[in-house]
Rosetta silent file (secondary structure, phi, psi, omega in degrees, C-alpha in Angstrom):
SEQUENCE: MSRLQQIAQYGQQIWLDNLSRHLLDSGELARWILDDAIAGVTSNPAIFYNTIKNDAGYQADLARIKSEVAEPEARFEALVLPDIRRACDILRPVYDESSGERGFVSFEVAPALAHDATATLAAARRLWAAIDRPNAMIKIPATQAGMTAIAAAIEAGINVNVTLIFGPRQLAAVHAAHRQGLEARAAKGQAVAGIASVASVFISRIDTLLDPQLPPELQGKIAIASARAAYGRWKELPPLPAGAAPQKLLWASTSSKNPAYRDVIYVEDLIGPGTVNTVPDATLAAFRDHGKAAATLECCQAENHSLLAALAARGIDMDQIGDELLSAGLKQFEEAFAKLLELVA
SCORE:     score description
SCORE:     0.000 S_00000001
   1 L     0.000  128.622  179.979  101.139  128.744  102.674 S_00000001
   2 L   -74.466  165.127 -179.817  100.170  126.579  105.631 S_00000001
   3 H   -60.385  -35.271 -179.269  102.335  126.401  108.786 S_00000001
   4 H   -70.215  -39.377  176.863  103.365  122.889  107.776 S_00000001
   5 H   -61.768  -31.589  179.947  104.367  123.995  104.302 S_00000001
   6 H   -60.443  -32.850 -179.393  106.615  126.592  105.921 S_00000001
   7 H   -59.169  -38.185 -177.632  108.741  123.811  107.444 S_00000001
   8 H   -60.970  -26.457  179.119  109.738  122.661  103.965 S_00000001
   9 L   -64.033  -21.130 -179.952  111.390  126.082  103.458 S_00000001
  10 L   -99.235   13.843  173.535  113.955  125.014  106.090 S_00000001
  11 L    82.571   10.577 -179.816  114.800  121.809  104.258 S_00000001
  12 E  -105.816  143.577  173.782  112.834  119.387  106.474 S_00000001
  13 E   -97.213  142.393  171.374  110.198  116.934  105.294 S_00000001
  14 E  -106.360  125.059  176.239  107.049  116.197  107.308 S_00000001
  15 E  -112.463  148.008  176.745  105.745  112.645  107.110 S_00000001
  16 E   -85.499  125.593  176.517  102.447  111.396  108.515 S_00000001
  17 L   -93.080   65.659  179.181  102.811  108.738  111.188 S_00000001
  18 L  -173.174  151.485  172.429   99.535  107.055  110.327 S_00000001
  19 L  -156.218  132.398  177.506   97.880  105.117  107.554 S_00000001
  20 L  -150.955  163.369  178.108   94.314  103.898  107.175 S_00000001
  21 H   -66.375  -34.009  179.271   91.887  103.066  104.398 S_00000001
  22 H   -59.657  -44.683  178.262   89.818  106.045  105.437 S_00000001
  23 H   -57.580  -37.505 -178.921   92.760  108.391  104.760 S_00000001
  24 H   -78.301  -48.745 -174.254   93.072  106.906  101.280 S_00000001
  25 H   -67.961  -35.171 -175.181   89.400  106.552  100.373 S_00000001
  26 L   -80.167  -12.192 -175.087   88.353  110.000  101.653 S_00000001
  27 L    80.823    5.049 -176.143   91.119  111.788   99.763 S_00000001
  28 H   -64.648  -41.953  179.573   92.386  113.247  103.042 S_00000001
  29 H   -61.877  -45.115 -179.553   95.960  112.023  102.498 S_00000001
  30 H   -61.085  -39.806  179.170   95.980  113.495   98.982 S_00000001
  31 H   -64.873  -41.834  179.857   94.692  116.838  100.371 S_00000001
  32 H   -64.557  -36.220  176.937   97.361  116.913  103.089 S_00000001
  33 H   -60.742  -45.283 -178.865  100.031  116.282  100.464 S_00000001
  34 H   -72.094  -48.432 -170.133   98.737  119.262   98.455 S_00000001
  35 H   -85.449  -29.958 -173.057   97.829  121.628  101.280 S_00000001
  36 H  -123.577   10.464  177.518  100.502  120.853  103.896 S_00000001
  37 L    60.185   32.479  175.860  103.399  119.423  101.853 S_00000001
  38 E   -62.847  127.453 -169.656  103.157  116.037  103.556 S_00000001
  39 E  -115.590   10.654  178.143  106.061  114.190  101.962 S_00000001
  40 E   177.100  173.658 -177.692  105.723  110.622  103.240 S_00000001
  41 E  -139.009  136.650  173.428  103.915  108.113  105.416 S_00000001
  42 L  -120.374  154.569  177.911  105.056  105.737  108.149 S_00000001
  43 L  -139.697  162.796  174.904  103.246  102.782  109.721 S_00000001
  44 L  -156.549  172.591 -176.520  103.827  100.287  112.519 S_00000001
  45 H   -58.856  -36.524 -178.432  101.946   97.427  114.154 S_00000001
  46 H   -65.649  -41.923  176.344  100.228   99.680  116.719 S_00000001
  47 H   -57.884  -48.185 -177.632   98.936  101.939  113.906 S_00000001
  48 H   -68.690  -34.110  173.740   97.548   99.013  111.997 S_00000001
  49 H   -57.723  -49.502 -176.650   95.970   97.469  115.053 S_00000001
  50 H   -67.813  -37.873 -175.882   94.022  100.660  115.789 S_00000001
  51 H   -74.202  -39.231  178.919   92.998  101.286  112.179 S_00000001
  52 H   -65.985  -38.130 -179.078   91.871   97.725  111.471 S_00000001
  53 H   -69.193  -35.396 -171.451   89.931   97.667  114.687 S_00000001
  54 H  -109.516  -12.335 -176.687   88.227  101.012  114.112 S_00000001
  55 L   -98.412  111.123 -176.428   88.074  101.529  110.363 S_00000001
  56 H   -61.364  -20.285  179.769   84.956   99.884  108.961 S_00000001
  57 H   -59.983  -21.187 -178.431   86.553   99.822  105.555 S_00000001
  58 H   -88.253  -17.046 -170.447   88.567   96.801  106.491 S_00000001
  59 H   -64.747  -45.040  179.093   85.796   94.576  107.745 S_00000001
  60 H   -63.426  -43.904  178.399   84.364   93.317  104.454 S_00000001
  61 H   -63.221  -38.716 -179.138   87.838   92.621  103.108 S_00000001
  62 H   -64.793  -39.522  179.611   88.816   90.810  106.296 S_00000001
  63 H   -63.476  -40.546  179.031   85.824   88.482  106.070 S_00000001
  64 H   -67.241  -45.714 -177.609   86.804   87.616  102.483 S_00000001
  65 H   -63.663  -34.148 -179.260   90.511   87.160  103.284 S_00000001
  66 H   -61.962  -30.271  179.130   89.725   84.878  106.204 S_00000001
  67 H   -81.477  -14.223 -177.071   88.131   82.469  103.757 S_00000001
  68 H  -107.803  -28.052 -171.993   91.148   82.617  101.445 S_00000001
  69 L  -125.500  127.030 -174.013   94.228   82.872  103.657 S_00000001
  70 L   -88.899  -41.075 -170.085   94.856   80.608  106.632 S_00000001
  71 L   -83.017  130.172 -174.166   98.020   82.001  108.318 S_00000001
  72 H   -58.910  -41.394 -179.780   97.381   85.183  110.408 S_00000001
  73 H   -65.281  -40.873  176.290  100.477   87.097  109.314 S_00000001
  74 H   -62.775  -37.744  179.051   99.780   86.387  105.659 S_00000001
  75 H   -63.043  -46.099  177.713   96.188   87.395  106.319 S_00000001
  76 H   -60.200  -45.818  179.374   97.299   90.724  107.820 S_00000001
  77 H   -63.438  -41.322  179.499   99.598   91.427  104.865 S_00000001
  78 H   -63.133  -25.844 -178.074   96.851   90.570  102.370 S_00000001
  79 H   -80.403  -40.666 -168.431   94.637   93.077  104.174 S_00000001
  80 H  -107.513  -23.953 -177.794   97.031   96.043  104.414 S_00000001
  81 H   -61.594  -33.817  174.603   99.643   95.735  101.626 S_00000001
  82 H   -57.343  -35.483 -179.126   97.128   96.967   99.007 S_00000001
  83 H   -73.124  -35.175  174.713   96.838  100.157  101.144 S_00000001
  84 H   -62.097  -44.057  178.683  100.630  100.504  101.289 S_00000001
  85 H   -63.195  -39.586  178.978  100.720  100.280   97.498 S_00000001
  86 H   -64.985  -41.742  177.545   97.915  102.846   97.183 S_00000001
  87 H   -62.479  -41.834  176.528   99.732  105.226   99.496 S_00000001
  88 H   -60.005  -40.950 -177.437  102.908  104.781   97.445 S_00000001
  89 H   -68.130  -38.415  179.853  100.940  105.553   94.284 S_00000001
  90 H   -65.998  -35.464  180.000   99.383  108.660   95.815 S_00000001
  91 H   -89.624   -2.994 -178.685  102.850  109.858   96.859 S_00000001
  92 H   -56.060  -44.313  176.512  104.504  108.800   93.588 S_00000001
  93 H   -57.513  -36.889  177.216  104.300  112.291   92.024 S_00000001
  94 H   -63.909  -44.008  178.682  106.113  113.700   95.085 S_00000001
  95 H   -61.558  -45.434 -178.227  108.760  111.031   94.675 S_00000001
  96 H   -68.884  -44.449 -177.534  109.172  111.625   90.937 S_00000001
  97 H   -67.033  -25.503  178.755  109.191  115.435   91.151 S_00000001
  98 L   -97.366    8.986 -177.806  111.885  115.330   93.869 S_00000001
  99 L    53.271   42.110  173.780  113.995  112.747   92.004 S_00000001
 100 L    84.072   14.759  178.125  113.565  110.238   94.813 S_00000001
 101 L   -84.421  -31.067 -173.812  114.224  112.641   97.724 S_00000001
 102 L  -135.326  174.268  171.537  110.676  112.574   99.098 S_00000001
 103 L    95.722   29.573 -174.349  107.440  110.595   98.772 S_00000001
 104 E   -99.069  156.069  178.507  108.108  107.407  100.729 S_00000001
 105 E  -131.808  123.031 -173.124  105.797  104.967  102.509 S_00000001
 106 E  -101.460  142.293  175.616  107.221  102.694  105.249 S_00000001
 107 E  -137.240  139.558 -168.431  106.098   99.176  106.220 S_00000001
 108 E   -99.109  140.635  171.136  107.657   97.180  109.041 S_00000001
 109 L   -70.227  161.767 -178.039  108.967   93.602  109.166 S_00000001
 110 L   -59.193  131.568 -176.012  107.416   91.496  111.924 S_00000001
 111 H   -62.024  -24.249 -178.093  108.777   92.594  115.313 S_00000001
 112 H   -65.859  -15.553 -177.431  109.324   88.977  116.412 S_00000001
 113 H   -89.663    4.164 -167.846  112.233   88.825  113.897 S_00000001
 114 L   -57.537  -27.948 -177.081  114.185   91.624  115.584 S_00000001
 115 L  -107.742   16.676  179.742  117.013   89.383  116.831 S_00000001
 116 L  -124.975  101.474 -176.256  117.242   87.170  113.737 S_00000001
 117 H   -63.142  -43.037 -174.963  119.271   88.796  110.959 S_00000001
 118 H   -66.644  -44.434 -177.842  118.663   86.090  108.393 S_00000001
 119 H   -70.314  -34.770  179.295  114.869   86.042  108.910 S_00000001
 120 H   -64.539  -47.074  178.926  114.716   89.878  108.965 S_00000001
 121 H   -60.044  -43.364  178.917  116.545   90.084  105.635 S_00000001
 122 H   -62.034  -40.731  177.868  114.298   87.419  104.127 S_00000001
 123 H   -66.418  -40.612  178.846  111.222   89.317  105.278 S_00000001
 124 H   -61.608  -43.128  177.988  112.592   92.595  103.920 S_00000001
 125 H   -61.659  -45.675 -177.034  113.244   90.998  100.521 S_00000001
 126 H   -65.056  -45.029 -179.859  109.769   89.450  100.439 S_00000001
 127 H   -65.644  -41.233  177.610  107.974   92.618  101.468 S_00000001
 128 H   -57.732  -45.707  178.040  109.995   94.797   99.071 S_00000001
 129 H   -66.010  -40.684 -177.267  109.019   92.488   96.221 S_00000001
 130 H   -67.485  -39.439  177.199  105.415   92.235   97.332 S_00000001
 131 H   -72.723  -41.874  172.888  104.895   96.014   97.582 S_00000001
 132 L    55.030   51.199  176.065  106.779   96.516   94.338 S_00000001
 133 L  -136.519  134.619 -178.587  107.037  100.292   94.475 S_00000001
 134 L   -68.071  -17.358  178.467  110.254  102.309   94.221 S_00000001
 135 L  -103.711   21.776  170.831  109.060  104.685   96.936 S_00000001
 136 E   -85.144  153.361  170.185  108.391  101.988   99.501 S_00000001
 137 E  -131.626  138.175  177.027  110.647  101.675  102.565 S_00000001
 138 E   -99.147  125.330 -177.374  111.042   98.564  104.670 S_00000001
 139 E   -86.257  126.234  178.968  111.343   99.245  108.385 S_00000001
 140 E  -126.442  129.884  179.663  113.998   97.241  110.246 S_00000001
 141 E   -70.381  150.482 -174.219  114.675   97.736  113.983 S_00000001
 142 L   -87.331   54.370  171.537  118.116   98.865  115.091 S_00000001
 143 L   -83.844  174.148  176.448  119.019   95.735  117.058 S_00000001
 144 H   -63.266  -42.475  174.715  122.420   94.103  116.778 S_00000001
 145 H   -64.911  -35.723  179.767  120.949   91.535  114.396 S_00000001
 146 H   -59.781  -35.433  178.131  119.170   94.339  112.631 S_00000001
 147 H   -57.475  -44.120  177.030  122.477   95.953  111.734 S_00000001
 148 H   -60.610  -43.796  179.722  123.454   92.907  109.724 S_00000001
 149 H   -68.132  -35.517  179.231  120.102   92.878  107.969 S_00000001
 150 H   -63.505  -50.390  179.545  120.219   96.602  107.258 S_00000001
 151 H   -57.578  -43.424 -177.602  123.602   96.366  105.567 S_00000001
 152 H   -69.790  -36.626 -179.522  122.476   93.340  103.464 S_00000001
 153 H   -67.970  -44.067  178.694  119.143   95.006  102.554 S_00000001
 154 H   -62.804  -42.396  177.678  120.902   98.188  101.368 S_00000001
 155 H   -58.440  -34.869 -179.374  123.364   96.055   99.427 S_00000001
 156 L   -81.854    2.612  176.125  120.379   94.362   97.754 S_00000001
 157 L    84.025   21.156 -178.582  119.019   97.775   96.691 S_00000001
 158 L   -95.057  132.387  173.084  116.146   97.889   99.198 S_00000001
 159 L   -67.638  133.901 -174.163  115.052  101.255  100.694 S_00000001
 160 E  -129.503  130.441  168.210  115.339  100.942  104.494 S_00000001
 161 E  -103.999  107.402  179.432  113.766  102.887  107.350 S_00000001
 162 E   -85.527  122.145 -170.387  115.813  101.942  110.435 S_00000001
 163 E  -114.211  167.665  178.007  113.545  102.210  113.427 S_00000001
 164 E    60.314   49.772  173.885  113.748  102.262  117.252 S_00000001
 165 E  -100.886  130.333 -176.440  116.959  104.279  117.537 S_00000001
 166 L  -128.004  -44.993 -173.747  117.534  105.923  120.896 S_00000001
 167 L  -104.486  161.214 -178.227  121.232  106.178  121.859 S_00000001
 168 H   -65.896  -35.589  179.393  124.311  107.624  120.145 S_00000001
 169 H   -66.016  -40.949  178.091  126.186  104.291  119.970 S_00000001
 170 H   -60.854  -45.824 -179.343  123.129  102.702  118.341 S_00000001
 171 H   -64.883  -40.401  176.921  122.846  105.529  115.816 S_00000001
 172 H   -61.124  -36.155  177.293  126.530  105.298  114.933 S_00000001
 173 H   -68.028  -34.546  177.302  126.077  101.559  114.228 S_00000001
 174 H   -63.571  -47.911  179.917  123.115  102.358  111.969 S_00000001
 175 H   -60.581  -40.333  179.935  125.144  104.834  109.936 S_00000001
 176 H   -64.389  -40.046  178.300  127.964  102.242  109.698 S_00000001
 177 H   -65.281  -38.545  179.199  125.552   99.535  108.486 S_00000001
 178 H   -63.512  -45.852  178.829  124.160  101.879  105.842 S_00000001
 179 H   -61.541  -45.267 -176.675  127.679  102.683  104.635 S_00000001
 180 H   -61.077  -40.751  178.296  128.710   99.030  104.654 S_00000001
 181 H   -64.672  -42.662  178.306  125.758   98.095  102.441 S_00000001
 182 H   -66.012  -43.252  178.633  126.494  100.821   99.939 S_00000001
 183 H   -65.074  -38.279  175.038  130.194  100.035   99.817 S_00000001
 184 H   -63.189  -39.038  179.969  129.494   96.341   99.306 S_00000001
 185 H   -67.976  -45.562  178.299  127.126   97.123   96.498 S_00000001
 186 H   -61.244  -36.577 -179.984  129.585   99.510   94.875 S_00000001
 187 H   -64.984  -23.038  177.399  132.394   96.942   95.159 S_00000001
 188 L   -90.766    5.863  177.593  130.282   94.585   92.998 S_00000001
 189 L    78.979   18.156 -179.753  129.946   97.271   90.375 S_00000001
 190 L   -94.142  153.579 -177.370  126.234   97.808   91.109 S_00000001
 191 L   -70.207  140.494  176.186  124.597  101.257   91.118 S_00000001
 192 L  -107.163   -9.949  177.340  124.177  102.949   94.485 S_00000001
 193 L   -67.930  145.069  175.159  122.070  105.840   93.239 S_00000001
 194 L    86.276    1.599  175.949  118.401  105.788   94.090 S_00000001
 195 L   -93.836  114.955 -174.761  118.719  103.714   97.298 S_00000001
 196 L  -103.105  149.012  177.723  117.037  105.630  100.098 S_00000001
 197 E  -153.637  147.508  170.975  117.325  105.217  103.827 S_00000001
 198 E  -129.136  147.093  175.137  116.298  107.072  106.973 S_00000001
 199 E  -107.881  108.435 -172.318  117.508  106.552  110.550 S_00000001
 200 E   -87.652  105.692  179.273  114.500  106.984  112.795 S_00000001
 201 E   -92.850  121.288 -176.234  115.544  108.522  116.133 S_00000001
 202 E   -84.992  132.884 -167.625  112.821  108.342  118.762 S_00000001
 203 L  -104.300  -70.780 -165.722  112.480  111.592  120.712 S_00000001
 204 H   -61.915  -28.943 -178.001  109.733  111.986  123.291 S_00000001
 205 H   -64.800  -25.667  175.679  110.249  108.612  124.979 S_00000001
 206 H   -61.825  -50.485  179.578  113.635  109.847  126.183 S_00000001
 207 H   -65.226  -37.268  179.793  112.097  112.655  128.167 S_00000001
 208 H   -60.781  -39.752 -178.538  109.270  110.405  129.373 S_00000001
 209 H   -77.374  -40.448 -169.996  111.822  107.979  130.866 S_00000001
 210 H   -86.393  -31.817 -172.307  114.296  110.561  132.181 S_00000001
 211 H   -51.307  -42.530  179.575  112.100  113.335  133.502 S_00000001
 212 H   -65.302  -15.255 -179.122  111.193  111.579  136.797 S_00000001
 213 H   -94.781   -6.195 -165.756  114.957  111.189  137.525 S_00000001
 214 L  -116.752  152.485  173.881  115.860  114.838  136.783 S_00000001
 215 L   -72.156  161.292 -175.065  115.568  118.220  138.499 S_00000001
 216 H   -52.241  -37.131 -176.645  113.105  120.692  136.955 S_00000001
 217 H   -67.737  -15.870  178.092  115.773  122.610  135.035 S_00000001
 218 H  -104.901  -12.128 -175.129  116.646  119.506  132.995 S_00000001
 219 L   -70.595  138.914  178.997  113.184  118.101  132.449 S_00000001
 220 L    72.800   14.976 -176.819  111.793  118.148  128.937 S_00000001
 221 L  -123.582  -20.263 -171.242  115.140  119.218  127.455 S_00000001
 222 H   -71.897  -39.301 -178.155  117.313  116.126  127.139 S_00000001
 223 H   -62.076  -40.746  179.107  115.584  114.528  124.129 S_00000001
 224 H   -70.570  -44.859  177.731  115.957  117.689  122.050 S_00000001
 225 H   -58.241  -41.877 -179.580  119.539  118.266  123.151 S_00000001
 226 H   -67.400  -39.064  178.689  120.404  114.623  122.247 S_00000001
 227 H   -65.946  -40.647  177.543  118.755  114.964  118.828 S_00000001
 228 H   -64.382  -37.702  176.782  120.648  118.168  118.121 S_00000001
 229 H   -66.014  -39.578  177.552  123.911  116.460  119.117 S_00000001
 230 H   -62.939  -38.435  178.845  123.058  113.580  116.783 S_00000001
 231 H   -65.873  -39.216  177.337  122.503  116.022  113.953 S_00000001
 232 H   -60.211  -41.923  177.129  125.889  117.608  114.584 S_00000001
 233 H   -69.339  -37.671  179.152  127.534  114.171  114.319 S_00000001
 234 H   -60.234  -41.805 -178.064  125.479  113.326  111.231 S_00000001
 235 H   -66.978  -17.746 -178.213  126.779  116.417  109.442 S_00000001
 236 L   -99.372    3.105  178.209  130.378  115.213  110.060 S_00000001
 237 L   -61.438  143.215 -179.416  129.911  111.716  108.579 S_00000001
 238 L   -67.221  160.365 -179.526  132.498  110.890  105.888 S_00000001
 239 L   -60.124  149.140  176.945  131.415  110.822  102.231 S_00000001
 240 L   -90.629  172.231  173.901  129.512  107.854  100.879 S_00000001
 241 L   -54.501  145.887 -175.346  130.347  106.057   97.580 S_00000001
 242 L   -53.189  131.596  177.473  129.906  108.399   94.596 S_00000001
 243 L    92.608  -11.465 -175.584  126.279  108.819   93.626 S_00000001
 244 L   -80.994  142.506  176.906  124.825  107.486   96.871 S_00000001
 245 L   -83.469  142.876 -179.612  122.138  109.468   98.712 S_00000001
 246 L   -68.837  152.254  175.225  122.840  110.232  102.377 S_00000001
 247 L   -78.448  113.860 -177.597  120.866  108.403  105.097 S_00000001
 248 E   -76.278  151.427  170.920  118.554  111.099  106.481 S_00000001
 249 E   -84.394  133.306  178.456  117.857  111.549  110.157 S_00000001
 250 E  -121.081  127.040  175.513  114.154  111.097  110.922 S_00000001
 251 E   -85.955  116.551 -178.839  112.640  112.331  114.177 S_00000001
 252 E  -115.633  171.249 -176.635  110.067  109.793  115.397 S_00000001
 253 L    50.176   58.222 -175.228  107.843  109.681  118.499 S_00000001
 254 L  -108.740   15.275  168.995  107.357  113.439  118.289 S_00000001
 255 L   -82.495  142.365 -179.685  103.994  113.781  119.920 S_00000001
 256 L   -75.435  120.630 -178.956  104.285  115.411  123.336 S_00000001
 257 L   -85.683  -16.324 -177.184  103.558  112.844  126.065 S_00000001
 258 L  -106.513  115.563  179.557  103.573  115.397  128.899 S_00000001
 259 L   -60.442  -17.259  176.945  100.582  117.752  128.930 S_00000001
 260 L   -75.021  -15.645 -178.575  102.718  120.361  130.650 S_00000001
 261 L   -93.930  155.846  174.691  104.815  120.708  127.528 S_00000001
 262 L   -59.133  134.694 -172.076  103.869  122.568  124.336 S_00000001
 263 L   -69.769   -8.825  177.996  102.066  120.063  122.141 S_00000001
 264 L  -121.741   21.797 -175.214  104.338  120.765  119.170 S_00000001
 265 H   -60.096  -38.701 -175.837  107.635  121.092  121.061 S_00000001
 266 H   -81.195   -0.126  171.829  109.245  118.043  119.341 S_00000001
 267 H  -104.253  -54.920 -175.093  108.392  119.534  115.933 S_00000001
 268 H   -58.996  -37.838 -172.285  109.189  123.202  116.501 S_00000001
 269 L   -89.311    3.049 -177.291  112.564  122.575  118.203 S_00000001
 270 L  -132.411   40.494 -179.205  113.961  120.099  115.640 S_00000001
 271 L   -95.930  118.719  179.544  113.557  121.854  112.260 S_00000001
 272 L  -164.991  159.176 -174.716  116.616  121.678  110.057 S_00000001
 273 L   -65.514  147.099  177.708  117.780  120.751  106.569 S_00000001
 274 L    76.399   16.801 -177.159  118.212  117.148  105.415 S_00000001
 275 E  -125.135  168.578  178.731  115.901  115.752  108.073 S_00000001
 276 E  -130.371  143.776  170.384  112.406  114.279  108.367 S_00000001
 277 E  -124.062  122.847  177.814  109.841  114.593  111.187 S_00000001
 278 E  -103.532  122.766 -170.697  107.113  111.963  111.244 S_00000001
 279 E  -126.691  141.615  173.743  104.041  113.138  113.206 S_00000001
 280 L   -73.363  166.793 -176.207  100.655  111.595  114.157 S_00000001
 281 H   -49.740  -47.817 -174.451   97.363  113.220  113.176 S_00000001
 282 H   -64.369  -40.367  178.007   96.922  115.135  116.422 S_00000001
 283 H   -69.614  -36.844  176.526  100.383  116.692  116.320 S_00000001
 284 H   -59.265  -47.754 -179.999   99.876  117.482  112.628 S_00000001
 285 H   -63.824  -39.634 -179.643   96.622  119.256  113.442 S_00000001
 286 H   -65.388  -42.538  178.930   98.203  121.134  116.360 S_00000001
 287 H   -70.429  -34.822  176.858  101.085  122.431  114.235 S_00000001
 288 H   -59.510  -35.346 -175.666   98.695  123.336  111.437 S_00000001
 289 H   -80.553  -47.064 -170.965   96.804  125.425  114.013 S_00000001
 290 H  -145.215   13.843  178.862   99.526  127.137  116.036 S_00000001
 291 L   -72.702  154.627  179.639  102.979  125.754  115.188 S_00000001
 292 L  -121.647  120.073  179.865  105.914  128.095  114.410 S_00000001
 293 L   -89.498  126.941  178.126  108.357  127.172  111.676 S_00000001
 294 L  -159.895  159.847  178.111  111.953  128.311  112.188 S_00000001
 295 L   -78.803  101.425 -171.898  115.473  126.972  111.823 S_00000001
 296 L  -117.571  -13.971 -170.780  115.910  125.495  115.288 S_00000001
 297 L   -65.498  -32.978 -175.081  117.920  122.288  114.902 S_00000001
 298 L  -103.569   13.796 -178.046  121.314  123.939  115.037 S_00000001
 299 L   -86.628  169.286  167.210  120.559  126.567  117.680 S_00000001
 300 L    57.723   38.424 -172.995  121.616  126.762  121.334 S_00000001
 301 H   -62.506  -40.148  177.731  124.751  124.636  120.914 S_00000001
 302 H   -63.329  -44.184  179.990  126.391  125.786  124.148 S_00000001
 303 H   -63.980  -43.452  179.413  123.176  125.119  126.079 S_00000001
 304 H   -59.906  -42.708  179.096  122.746  121.690  124.474 S_00000001
 305 H   -63.936  -40.295 -179.065  126.284  120.757  125.463 S_00000001
 306 H   -66.109  -38.958  179.777  125.728  121.935  129.053 S_00000001
 307 H   -62.472  -45.715 -177.597  122.469  119.914  129.300 S_00000001
 308 H   -70.253  -35.214  175.305  124.145  116.723  128.143 S_00000001
 309 H   -63.908  -43.562  177.255  127.151  117.401  130.399 S_00000001
 310 H   -63.010  -34.718  177.492  124.823  117.876  133.399 S_00000001
 311 H   -67.768  -43.589  177.146  123.165  114.624  132.560 S_00000001
 312 H   -63.309  -36.699 -178.892  126.489  112.770  132.404 S_00000001
 313 H   -66.498  -21.113  175.625  127.498  114.370  135.686 S_00000001
 314 L   -86.981    4.444  178.216  124.463  112.700  137.273 S_00000001
 315 L    80.078   19.644 -178.213  125.792  109.335  136.114 S_00000001
 316 L   -99.592  120.870 -177.175  123.193  108.886  133.366 S_00000001
 317 L  -100.310  118.830 -176.566  124.589  107.176  130.265 S_00000001
 318 H   -63.682  -31.689  177.283  122.540  107.888  127.085 S_00000001
 319 H   -67.329  -37.491  178.794  123.658  104.597  125.521 S_00000001
 320 H   -71.010  -39.459  174.978  122.374  102.683  128.536 S_00000001
 321 H   -61.769  -39.915  177.928  119.117  104.658  128.388 S_00000001
 322 H   -61.293  -42.923  178.140  118.960  103.822  124.694 S_00000001
 323 H   -60.855  -38.619  179.571  119.328  100.102  125.370 S_00000001
 324 H   -66.456  -42.789 -178.457  116.511  100.273  127.933 S_00000001
 325 H   -72.619  -33.776  175.253  114.240  102.142  125.567 S_00000001
 326 H   -61.905  -44.789  178.679  115.043   99.798  122.660 S_00000001
 327 H   -60.410  -44.261  179.797  113.994   96.782  124.785 S_00000001
 328 H   -66.058  -39.464  178.124  110.798   98.539  125.805 S_00000001
 329 H   -65.364  -41.944  176.475  110.042   99.595  122.237 S_00000001
 330 H   -61.672  -42.799  179.642  110.549   96.079  120.909 S_00000001
 331 H   -62.598  -42.127  179.116  108.275   94.709  123.573 S_00000001
 332 H   -61.772  -44.832 -178.790  105.619   97.273  122.784 S_00000001
 333 H   -71.602  -34.670  176.385  105.701   96.505  119.061 S_00000001
 334 H   -62.668  -44.141  178.702  105.718   92.734  119.667 S_00000001
 335 H   -65.215  -40.202  179.298  102.647   93.044  121.886 S_00000001
 336 H   -66.217  -38.173  178.983  100.881   95.263  119.324 S_00000001
 337 H   -67.410  -39.680  176.355  101.708   92.782  116.571 S_00000001
 338 H   -61.101  -43.483  177.355  100.400   89.871  118.630 S_00000001
 339 H   -62.457  -39.069 -179.964   97.119   91.770  119.223 S_00000001
 340 H   -60.521  -45.278  177.422   97.032   92.571  115.529 S_00000001
 341 H   -65.158  -36.610  177.384   97.290   88.901  114.591 S_00000001
 342 H   -63.781  -37.973 -178.389   94.582   88.003  117.101 S_00000001
 343 H   -62.477  -35.051 -178.743   92.390   90.702  115.467 S_00000001
 344 H   -97.389    0.210 -177.849   92.643   89.115  112.014 S_00000001
 345 L   -67.484    0.000    0.000   92.565   85.518  113.237 S_00000001
């Protein structure tokens, strides 16, 4: 059993935070699913920019698509949605064998729509129909407008990966939107079973932002303490409509940005049941080599409380930090998407 497979024993799924044609064509993704229990795939504009730019497998297709499709965003989707479908198909046995608990592939709505609920919902509906796989997930950012779109997408029976979550107030709103969508669907007499959702809480960016403001004893510890606190609140959420699956917490941005920290710190310290950790290739390889699987998500509760209390005593508000990181994350994805459209223009 690989080190990554051992994580599954503690009830956590590992998803790959990457997708490329090479991963599909080479059989590498299929091998990782078999050898390392990889249970899902996530993507974003930055990932697709890098893979289209560097993966020769896209170049012939791009030349053909340029002659057939005029609009850059439609051109991008024509290029990559077949790969999303292929990844869904590769993971379909995982999805089927787990009765819809695992085996998902995420694709994001255009970042420029983040503050437009109507347009976000329309894009989510269109992409859900275009991918046409039960184990697809549509990524919607956790903006104020996004909350409206999330609830409506869940009500429409669309699997949703809510992305760019940083602060506790934001996460509570995501949980509420998920519940609202399910309750609205149930009120119409429609089935709520089989609708999947994850709430993607970004981890390492919190420490990257806060560390320069903190004394050494608090550095590199706040992101993990915040995630563990979020997990405690998640466990206390009230029941959903009968038959509905809970919205899982997903730990995102889990590569270590500080070379002084252990390169698998945001994987090792956040292992617990009912959760997902999505990791890039380098972190995956690092954990495969030297990671240690153990039940860590619910440990050190007194220490976690003290860390967050010390942070508050310094006048640092995690909701304010979350708002700042959300704005920065949206800007980063918008810039990546703009570069992506230039790449396929």
